C-alpha positions as CSV (number, residue, x, y, z in Angstrom):
1,M,-15.6,2.2,-4.0
2,D,-17.2,3.7,-0.9
3,E,-14.5,2.7,1.6
4,K,-10.8,3.6,1.4
5,P,-8.2,0.9,1.0
6,T,-5.8,0.3,3.9
7,L,-2.0,0.5,3.2
8,F,0.2,-1.4,5.6
9,V,3.8,0.0,5.6
10,C,6.9,-0.1,7.8
11,H,7.9,2.7,10.1
12,G,10.4,4.3,7.6
13,D,7.6,4.8,5.1
14,E,7.7,8.5,4.0
15,G,11.0,9.3,5.5
16,G,12.9,6.4,4.0
17,P,15.0,6.3,0.9
18,K,13.2,7.1,-2.4
19,V,13.7,3.5,-3.6
20,H,12.1,2.0,-0.5
21,P,8.9,0.1,-1.6
22,C,6.8,1.5,1.2
23,R,7.6,5.1,0.2
24,R,7.3,4.4,-3.6
25,V,3.8,3.0,-3.1
26,Q,2.6,5.9,-1.0
27,E,4.0,8.4,-3.4
28,A,2.3,6.7,-6.3
29,M,-1.1,6.6,-4.5
30,Q,-0.8,10.2,-3.5
31,A,0.1,11.2,-7.1
32,A,-2.9,9.3,-8.4
33,G,-5.2,11.0,-5.9
34,I,-6.1,7.7,-4.2
35,E,-7.3,8.2,-0.6
36,Y,-6.2,5.5,1.8
37,D,-5.9,4.7,5.4
38,K,-2.3,4.0,6.5
39,V,-1.2,1.5,9.2
40,I,2.4,1.4,10.3
41,A,2.6,-2.3,10.7
42,A,6.2,-3.0,11.6
43,H,9.3,-1.5,13.1
44,G,12.9,-2.5,12.4
45,S,14.4,-4.9,10.0
46,P,12.6,-6.9,7.3
47,I,14.8,-9.8,8.5
48,P,12.7,-11.7,11.0
49,F,15.3,-12.4,13.7
50,L,16.5,-8.7,13.7
51,R,12.9,-7.3,13.9
52,K,11.6,-5.4,16.9
53,G,8.1,-6.6,17.9
54,S,5.8,-8.9,16.1
55,R,3.9,-8.8,12.8
56,D,1.0,-11.0,14.2
57,E,-1.5,-8.2,13.7
58,L,-0.4,-7.7,10.1
59,R,-0.7,-11.4,9.5
60,E,-4.2,-11.4,11.0
61,A,-5.3,-8.4,8.9
62,T,-3.7,-9.5,5.6
63,G,-2.7,-13.2,5.8
64,D,1.0,-12.4,5.5
65,T,3.8,-10.4,7.0
66,K,5.2,-8.8,3.9
67,L,5.3,-5.0,3.5
68,P,4.0,-2.9,1.8
69,T,0.5,-4.6,1.6
70,L,-2.7,-3.0,0.4
71,K,-6.0,-4.3,1.6
72,L,-8.8,-3.2,-0.7
73,A,-12.4,-2.3,0.5
74,D,-13.7,-5.6,-1.0
75,G,-11.2,-7.6,1.2
76,A,-8.7,-8.4,-1.6
77,V,-5.1,-8.1,-0.5
78,L,-2.2,-7.0,-2.7
79,K,1.0,-8.1,-1.1
80,H,4.0,-6.7,-3.0
81,S,4.9,-3.2,-4.2
82,R,4.8,-4.2,-7.9
83,E,1.3,-5.6,-7.5
84,I,0.2,-2.5,-5.6
85,L,1.8,-0.1,-8.2
86,T,0.1,-2.0,-11.0
87,W,-3.2,-1.6,-9.2
88,V,-2.5,2.2,-8.8
89,R,-1.8,2.6,-12.5
90,R,-5.0,0.7,-13.3
91,Q,-7.0,3.1,-11.1
92,G,-5.6,6.1,-13.0
93,S,-6.4,4.5,-16.4
94,E,-9.9,3.6,-15.3
95,A,-10.6,7.1,-14.0
96,R,-9.4,8.6,-17.3
97,S,-11.6,6.2,-19.4
98,E,-14.7,7.1,-17.2
99,A,-14.2,10.8,-17.4
100,P,-16.6,12.6,-19.8
101,A,-15.0,13.8,-23.0
102,E,-14.4,17.5,-23.3
103,P,-16.2,19.2,-26.2
């Protein structure tokens, strides 16, 4: 993959609670050594009527307003943290299977 995937997260991403999906996804990608571009796509509450601002740009880029969302270089969009974490684990297992065996 030549291009980096783009990870869309909320504003509390790395500073949020350890259980926050946006933080967990970023930590998993960093631990796996996956480079990515990050876009802070929303501020405020996940509850639409309590939100500050709009998620129109997020919807335009990904087709949805859910966070976190990962857009892969091929245009595929992974919309939930579980789906993203599964993809991250798969990348790690693929990299291990492609690595040359040590003598």
